[in-house]
C-alpha positions in Angstrom: 81.0 -22.1 -24.9 81.8 -25.2 -22.8 80.4 -25.3 -19.2 82.7 -23.9 -16.5 84.2 -26.3 -13.9 82.9 -25.2 -10.6 85.3 -25.9 -7.7 85.7 -24.8 -4.0 89.2 -23.8 -3.1 90.8 -23.8 0.3 92.4 -20.3 0.3 93.7 -20.2 3.9 97.1 -18.4 3.8 96.9 -17.5 0.1 98.0 -14.2 -1.3 95.4 -12.4 -3.4 96.5 -9.4 -5.5 93.8 -6.8 -6.0 94.6 -4.2 -8.6 92.4 -1.1 -8.0 91.0 0.8 -5.0 87.3 1.2 -5.7 84.2 -0.4 -4.1 84.7 -3.6 -6.1 88.3 -3.8 -4.8 86.9 -3.4 -1.3 84.4 -6.3 -1.9 87.2 -8.5 -3.3 89.3 -7.8 -0.2 86.4 -8.6 2.1 85.8 -11.9 0.4 89.5 -12.8 0.5 89.6 -12.0 4.3 86.5 -14.1 4.8 88.1 -17.2 3.2 91.3 -16.8 5.2 93.5 -15.3 2.4 95.7 -12.2 2.6 94.7 -9.4 0.2 97.3 -7.0 -1.2 96.0 -3.9 -3.0 98.0 -2.4 -5.8 97.1 1.3 -6.3 99.1 4.6 -6.7 99.7 6.6 -3.6 97.3 9.4 -4.8 94.5 7.0 -5.8 91.0 7.5 -4.5 90.6 4.8 -1.8 87.1 3.5 -1.0 86.3 4.5 2.5 85.7 0.9 3.7 88.9 -0.3 2.0 90.8 2.6 3.7 89.6 1.3 7.1 90.7 -2.2 6.3 94.1 -0.8 5.4 94.3 1.2 8.6 93.5 -1.9 10.7 96.1 -4.0 9.0 93.6 -6.4 7.3 94.8 -5.3 3.9 98.3 -4.4 2.7 98.6 -1.5 0.3 101.4 -1.3 -2.2 101.4 2.4 -3.2 102.4 2.1 -6.8 100.9 1.2 -10.2 101.0 -2.5 -11.3 104.4 -3.9 -12.2 105.1 -7.2 -13.8 107.3 -8.3 -11.0 104.4 -8.0 -8.5 103.2 -11.3 -9.7 106.4 -13.1 -8.7 107.6 -11.1 -5.6 104.5 -10.6 -3.4 103.4 -14.2 -3.0 104.2 -16.9 -0.5 107.7 -18.3 0.1 106.6 -21.9 -0.5 105.5 -20.9 -4.0 108.7 -19.0 -4.9 106.8 -15.7 -4.0 104.3 -16.2 -6.9 100.8 -14.9 -5.9 97.9 -17.3 -5.7 95.3 -15.2 -7.6 94.8 -11.8 -9.1 91.7 -9.6 -9.2 91.6 -6.6 -11.5 88.9 -4.2 -10.5 89.8 -1.3 -12.9 87.0 -0.2 -15.2 86.6 2.1 -18.2 88.1 2.1 -21.7 91.2 3.9 -20.5 92.2 0.8 -18.5 91.6 -1.8 -21.2 95.3 -2.0 -22.1 96.5 -2.6 -18.6 93.7 -5.1 -17.9 94.7 -7.0 -21.1 98.4 -6.9 -20.2 97.8 -8.3 -16.7 95.5 -11.0 -18.0 98.2 -12.1 -20.6 100.9 -12.2 -17.9 98.7 -14.3 -15.5 97.7 -16.7 -18.2 101.4 -17.2 -19.2 102.3 -17.9 -15.6 99.2 -20.0 -14.9 98.0 -17.6 -12.2 94.2 -17.5 -11.8 92.9 -14.1 -12.8 89.5 -12.4 -12.6 89.0 -9.1 -14.5 85.9 -6.9 -13.8 83.3 -7.0 -16.6 85.7 -8.8 -19.0 84.8 -12.5 -19.2 87.2 -13.0 -22.1 90.1 -11.9 -19.9 89.3 -14.1 -17.0 90.4 -17.6 -16.2 87.9 -17.9 -13.4 84.8 -16.1 -12.2 83.3 -15.5 -8.8 79.7 -17.0 -8.4 77.0 -15.3 -6.4 77.3 -17.2 -3.1 75.1 -18.0 -0.2 77.1 -19.1 2.9 75.7 -20.6 6.1 78.3 -22.4 8.1 79.6 -25.4 6.1 76.9 -24.8 3.5 78.0 -22.8 0.4 75.9 -22.4 -2.7 77.3 -20.7 -5.8 75.3 -19.4 -8.7 77.0 -18.3 -11.9 75.7 -17.2 -15.3 79.1 -17.6 -16.9 79.4 -13.9 -17.2 76.1 -13.4 -19.0 74.3 -11.6 -16.2 75.7 -10.9 -12.7 72.6 -9.3 -11.4 70.5 -12.3 -12.5 72.9 -14.6 -10.7 72.4 -12.6 -7.5 68.7 -12.8 -8.0 68.7 -16.6 -8.5 70.9 -16.9 -5.4 68.4 -15.0 -3.3 65.6 -17.1 -4.6 67.4 -20.4 -3.8 68.5 -19.3 -0.4 64.9 -18.2 0.5 63.8 -21.8 0.0 66.1 -23.2 2.7 65.1 -23.5 6.3 66.6 -20.9 8.7 70.1 -21.8 10.0 70.3 -24.9 7.8 74.1 -24.7 8.0 73.9 -25.8 11.7 71.8 -28.8 10.7 74.5 -29.7 8.1 77.1 -29.4 10.8 75.2 -31.8 13.0 74.7 -34.3 10.2 78.5 -34.1 9.6 79.1 -34.8 13.3 76.9 -37.9 13.1 78.7 -39.2 10.1 82.1 -38.6 11.7 81.2 -40.2 15.0 79.7 -43.3 13.3 83.0 -43.9 11.5 85.0 -43.3 14.6 82.9 -45.7 16.6 83.0 -48.4 13.9 86.8 -48.2 13.8 86.9 -48.2 17.6 84.7 -51.3 17.7 86.8 -53.1 15.2 89.9 -52.4 17.1 88.3 -53.5 20.4 87.2 -56.8 18.7 90.7 -57.5 17.6 92.1 -56.7 21.0 89.5 -58.9 22.7 90.3 -61.8 20.5 94.0 -61.6 21.4 93.2 -61.3 25.1 91.0 -64.5 25.1 93.9 -66.5 23.7 96.3 -65.2 26.4 94.2 -65.2 29.5 92.6 -68.3 30.9 91.2 -66.5 34.0 88.1 -64.9 32.4 84.6 -64.3 33.8 81.5 -66.4 33.0 80.5 -66.4 29.3 77.8 -64.0 28.1 74.5 -65.5 26.7 75.5 -64.4 23.2 78.8 -66.3 23.4 77.6 -69.2 21.3 75.6 -67.1 18.8 76.7 -67.6 15.2 78.0 -64.3 13.7 79.0 -64.3 10.1 81.3 -61.7 8.5 78.3 -60.5 6.5 76.3 -59.9 9.7 79.1 -57.9 11.2 79.4 -55.7 8.1 75.7 -55.2 7.8 75.5 -54.0 11.4 78.2 -51.5 10.7 76.6 -50.2 7.7 73.1 -49.8 9.1 73.6 -46.4 10.6 75.4 -45.0 7.6 72.7 -46.4 5.3 70.0 -44.7 7.5 71.9 -41.4 7.5 72.2 -41.5 3.7 68.5 -42.3 3.3 67.3 -39.4 5.5 69.7 -37.0 3.7 68.2 -38.1 0.4 64.5 -38.3 1.2 63.6 -36.3 4.3 62.3 -32.7 3.8 64.9 -30.1 4.5 62.9 -28.6 7.4 62.8 -32.0 9.1 66.6 -32.3 8.7 67.0 -28.8 10.1 65.0 -29.8 13.2 67.6 -32.3 14.4 69.2 -31.1 17.6 72.4 -31.9 19.4 70.7 -34.2 21.8 69.4 -36.2 18.8 72.9 -37.1 17.8 73.4 -39.4 20.8 70.0 -40.9 20.3 70.9 -41.8 16.7 74.3 -43.2 17.6 72.9 -45.3 20.5 69.9 -46.6 18.6 71.9 -49.0 16.4 74.1 -50.3 19.2 71.1 -51.3 21.4 69.7 -54.7 20.5 66.2 -54.5 19.0 63.5 -56.9 20.1 64.1 -58.9 17.0 67.8 -59.2 17.4 67.5 -60.1 21.1 65.5 -63.2 20.3 67.3 -64.1 17.1 68.4 -67.7 16.8 71.9 -68.7 15.8 70.8 -69.3 12.2 68.8 -66.1 11.6 69.8 -62.6 10.9 68.2 -59.7 12.8 66.4 -57.0 11.0 67.1 -53.3 11.3 65.7 -51.7 14.5 63.1 -49.0 14.6 64.3 -45.7 13.1 66.1 -43.7 15.9 64.1 -40.5 15.6 60.3 -40.0 15.7 59.3 -38.3 12.5 56.1 -36.8 13.9 58.1 -35.2 16.8 60.6 -33.8 14.3 57.9 -32.4 12.0 56.1 -30.7 15.0 59.4 -29.3 16.2 60.1 -27.9 12.7 56.8 -26.1 12.7 57.3 -24.5 16.1 60.1 -21.9 16.6 62.5 -22.7 19.5 62.5 -19.1 20.7 59.6 -17.0 22.0 57.8 -15.1 19.2 55.0 -12.7 19.0 53.0 -12.4 15.8 50.5 -9.7 15.0 48.3 -10.9 12.2 45.2 -9.8 10.4 42.5 -12.4 9.6 40.9 -10.5 6.8 37.2 -9.5 6.6 35.7 -12.9 7.6 36.1 -15.7 5.1 38.9 -18.2 5.8 39.6 -18.2 2.0 40.9 -14.6 2.4 43.5 -15.5 5.0 47.1 -15.0 3.8 49.1 -18.2 3.7 51.5 -16.7 6.3 48.6 -16.0 8.8 47.2 -19.5 8.2 50.6 -21.0 9.0 50.8 -18.8 12.1 47.4 -20.1 13.3 48.6 -23.7 12.9 51.9 -23.2 14.7 51.1 -20.8 17.6 50.9 -22.2 21.1 48.7 -19.3 22.3 46.2 -17.3 20.2 44.9 -14.0 21.5 41.9 -12.8 19.4 39.1 -10.4 19.3 35.4 -11.4 19.6 34.8 -9.9 16.1 36.9 -12.6 14.5 34.3 -14.8 12.8 33.8 -18.5 13.8 35.0 -19.9 10.5 38.4 -18.4 11.2 38.5 -19.7 14.8 37.5 -23.2 13.5 41.0 -23.4 11.9 42.7 -23.2 15.2 44.0 -26.7 16.3 42.4 -28.2 19.3 45.8 -28.4 21.1 46.2 -24.6 20.9 45.2 -22.4 23.8 43.0 -19.5 22.8 41.8 -16.4 24.7 39.1 -14.1 23.3 39.2 -10.5 24.5 36.4 -9.7 26.9 35.8 -6.3 25.4 32.5 -4.5 26.0 31.6 -0.8 26.4 33.5 0.6 29.4 35.9 -2.4 29.6 37.9 -2.1 26.4 41.1 -0.8 28.0 41.0 -3.3 30.8 40.4 -6.2 28.3 43.2 -4.9 26.1 45.6 -4.8 29.1 44.6 -8.3 30.1 45.3 -9.6 26.6 48.8 -8.0 26.5 49.7 -9.4 29.9 48.6 -12.9 28.8 50.8 -12.6 25.7 53.8 -11.4 27.7 53.5 -14.3 30.2 53.4 -16.8 27.4 56.5 -15.2 25.7 58.4 -15.4 29.0 57.6 -19.2 29.0 59.1 -19.4 25.5 55.9 -19.8 23.6 54.8 -18.6 20.2 52.0 -16.1 20.6 49.6 -15.1 17.8 47.7 -11.8 18.3 44.9 -12.4 15.7 42.9 -9.4 14.6 40.1 -8.8 12.2 41.0 -7.2 8.9 44.5 -5.7 8.9 46.4 -5.2 12.2 47.5 -1.7 11.3 44.1 -0.4 10.1 42.3 0.6 13.3 43.5 -2.5 15.0 45.8 -1.1 17.6 48.6 -2.9 15.9 51.1 -0.1 16.2 50.4 0.3 19.9 50.8 -3.4 20.5 54.0 -3.5 18.5 55.5 -0.8 20.6 54.3 -2.4 23.8 55.9 -5.8 23.1 59.0 -4.2 21.7 59.5 -2.3 24.9 59.3 -5.6 26.8 62.1 -7.0 24.6 60.0 -9.0 22.1 60.0 -7.6 18.6 56.7 -8.7 16.9 56.4 -10.2 13.4 53.6 -8.4 11.6 51.5 -10.1 9.0 49.1 -8.1 6.9 45.5 -8.9 6.4 42.9 -8.1 3.8 41.3 -5.0 5.3 37.5 -4.8 5.4 37.8 -1.1 4.6 38.5 -2.0 1.0 37.3 -5.6 0.6 33.8 -5.1 2.2 32.9 -2.4 -0.4 34.2 -4.7 -3.1 31.9 -7.5 -2.0 29.0 -5.1 -1.9 29.6 -4.1 -5.5 31.1 -0.7 -4.6 34.3 0.4 -6.4 35.7 2.9 -4.0 37.5 4.7 -6.8 35.9 5.1 -10.2 37.0 7.4 -13.0 34.9 10.5 -13.2 33.1 9.7 -10.0 35.5 9.1 -7.1 39.2 10.0 -7.2 40.0 9.6 -3.5 39.3 7.2 -0.6 39.3 8.2 3.1 39.2 5.5 5.8 37.8 6.8 9.1 36.8 5.4 12.4 33.3 6.0 13.8 34.5 5.6 17.3 37.4 7.7 18.7 39.5 7.2 21.8 37.5 6.4 24.9 34.3 6.3 22.8 34.4 9.9 21.7 33.0 10.8 18.3 35.7 11.7 15.8 35.5 14.6 13.4 34.2 13.4 10.0 35.8 14.7 6.8 34.3 17.7 5.0 32.2 17.0 1.9 33.9 16.7 -1.4 31.9 15.4 -4.4 34.6 13.1 -5.6 35.4 11.5 -2.2 34.5 8.0 -1.0 34.6 7.6 2.8 34.6 4.3 4.6 33.7 4.4 8.3 34.8 1.5 10.5 33.3 0.7 13.9 30.5 3.2 13.2 27.2 1.4 13.2 26.6 1.4 17.0 26.6 5.2 16.8 25.3 5.7 13.3 22.7 8.4 14.1 25.3 10.7 15.7 27.7 10.1 12.8 25.1 10.9 10.2 24.1 14.1 12.0 27.7 15.3 12.1 28.1 14.5 8.4 24.9 16.4 7.4 25.2 19.2 9.9 27.8 20.7 12.2 30.8 18.9 13.5 32.0 19.0 17.2 34.4 21.7 16.2 31.6 24.0 14.9 32.5 23.5 11.2 29.8 22.4 8.8 30.6 19.1 7.2 28.1 19.7 4.4 27.3 16.2 3.2 23.9 16.3 1.4 21.1 14.0 2.6 20.8 12.5 -0.9 24.4 11.2 -0.8 24.4 7.4 -1.5 25.6 5.2 1.2 26.0 1.4 1.8 26.1 -0.5 5.1 28.1 -3.8 4.7 27.8 -6.3 7.6 29.7 -9.6 8.0 31.5 -9.1 4.7 32.6 -12.3 2.9 30.7 -14.5 5.4 27.8 -16.7 4.3 25.4 -14.3 6.2 26.7 -11.1 4.7 24.1 -8.3 4.4 24.2 -5.1 2.4 21.8 -2.2 3.0 21.8 0.4 0.2 20.3 3.8 1.1 21.2 7.5 1.4 22.4 9.6 4.4 18.8 10.8 4.7 17.3 7.3 5.4 20.2 5.0 6.4 19.6 5.4 10.2 15.9 4.5 9.7 17.0 1.5 7.6 19.4 0.1 10.1 16.9 0.6 13.0 14.3 -1.3 10.9 16.5 -4.1 9.8 18.5 -4.5 13.0 22.3 -4.8 13.4 24.5 -7.6 12.4 28.1 -6.8 13.5 30.8 -6.4 12.5 29.8 -3.8 9.9 30.9 -0.6 8.2 29.5 2.4 6.4 30.5 3.5 2.9 29.5 7.0 1.9 29.8 8.7 -1.5 28.6 8.7 -5.1 30.7 5.6 -5.8 28.1 3.6 -3.9 25.8 3.8 -7.0 28.2 3.3 -9.8 27.4 -0.4 -10.3 24.2 -0.9 -8.3 21.3 1.4 -7.3 18.2 1.4 -5.2 15.6 1.7 -7.9 14.0 4.7 -6.2 13.4 2.9 -2.8 14.5 4.4 0.5 16.7 1.4 1.1 17.3 -2.0 -0.4 18.6 -5.1 1.5 20.7 -7.8 0.0 21.3 -11.0 1.9 24.0 -13.6 1.4 27.5 -13.8 -0.1 28.3 -15.3 -3.4 31.7 -13.8 -4.0 33.4 -17.2 -4.5 30.6 -18.9 -6.4 32.1 -21.3 -8.9 35.5 -21.1 -7.3 34.9 -23.4 -4.3 37.4 -26.0 -5.4 40.0 -23.2 -6.0 39.4 -20.7 -3.3 36.5 -21.5 -1.0 37.5 -25.0 0.0 41.2 -24.2 0.4 41.9 -23.3 4.1 38.5 -24.1 5.6 38.7 -27.7 4.2 
């Protein structure tokens, strides 16, 4: 099958005939209205009308001819200037029972050279509608020539996602630049012609300008006129799309003025030399920085992962590089903070026992003040912002103030830290459920631990500073009087500074873990994993506890993973 000829039609004022009244008919009417055409629906008076199409008919956007299709509809419902012949026909009828009428309409349209599109019948069509992405003057059409409409839609989404936001506005600005260049060139030529005539007719003229005797050849004049257009063509061809999208309205005047102002070279040019092109009118570094930074205030809630920069998501890394203010917790490791550009303001929460709420309120107010100044604020948390990170509370707080946060997930330490310690939190025949708990409740109160189940793995976050009380409640009676019932022989693992170079793992049991941490000391941030899964891969060899120092999780992958963001 030969390739289709893709074209873009100006349909303003056209008459589009839509045969059918289903959801596809409504979509065809919507598209016709969007491009400035007038849709006319052909359907019997007792037909089932799609609810959205019915509203369009009621508001007068769509005309409904309450009858079945008649051959004369093609030559009586169109525009006067085309002898009442319609401009295009869309048949949205489906099913085997409508095959005859679809074929009949297609034959009539082909005979009268009227473009026709028939639903799910490529052989009856003379044109197809591509899956389109529209953004102002920008239109992108994807077609699979009738081989896969869903696939065309998928490809269109993929292509559109690669474009900078509001790229259509940038195209509009570039078009404005091109138009004004041509207008000014024509105006300059007309002025030169008029000036030449005036000099011949008027002897009473002011003193001659310094450039009066400068030799100007016809080639010099044409080169000067073409410089701006040549530059515009070059940036359209070679500049990254995000850089083009960062051009503003004020840049247009800068571009237009740049090539009319004499450069240092041209100002000192002799009568026998030709001046070179002036410096490019826009600073590329400024444009690239502008492209990185949003023009509207933005609050981002992001998780930094368990500790290693290599476990940052690309989205969070980009947020770190583009934010103008970063609000972070003191538990975020130094290797993550080292990624923050020197130009970026940073505030680390002054949270300590008894001051957590006040420090949190201070952090939120700093973020709000920066947003009111139009800045991009990054609220950087350890792990994932929605896993015991107050992310939901902060989202609601900023939303109430009129700023809807962008939330970026992080690799939560609740699942990654056990992994780096060699603990599969689920393992067939050993653990069939994972429970993530906090060891510190609201206002420092001890939460209720889960009741013992043999196949359960429990991960306690923010628990090591009150480990003794937590273990007591697990092995004995909870605050509500119910016995939790966890045996003292239950394996457990303490993981501290997971994924960092100074990671430490203490393997023990509930009976001896408190003694182990007191003996070895604390190295926050850390968490406690409890359950039989703790000994699926690694055991203690009969010892009360075993200590493992260091992190080698990325050993051999430095070039691929470890050196990525940190480098």
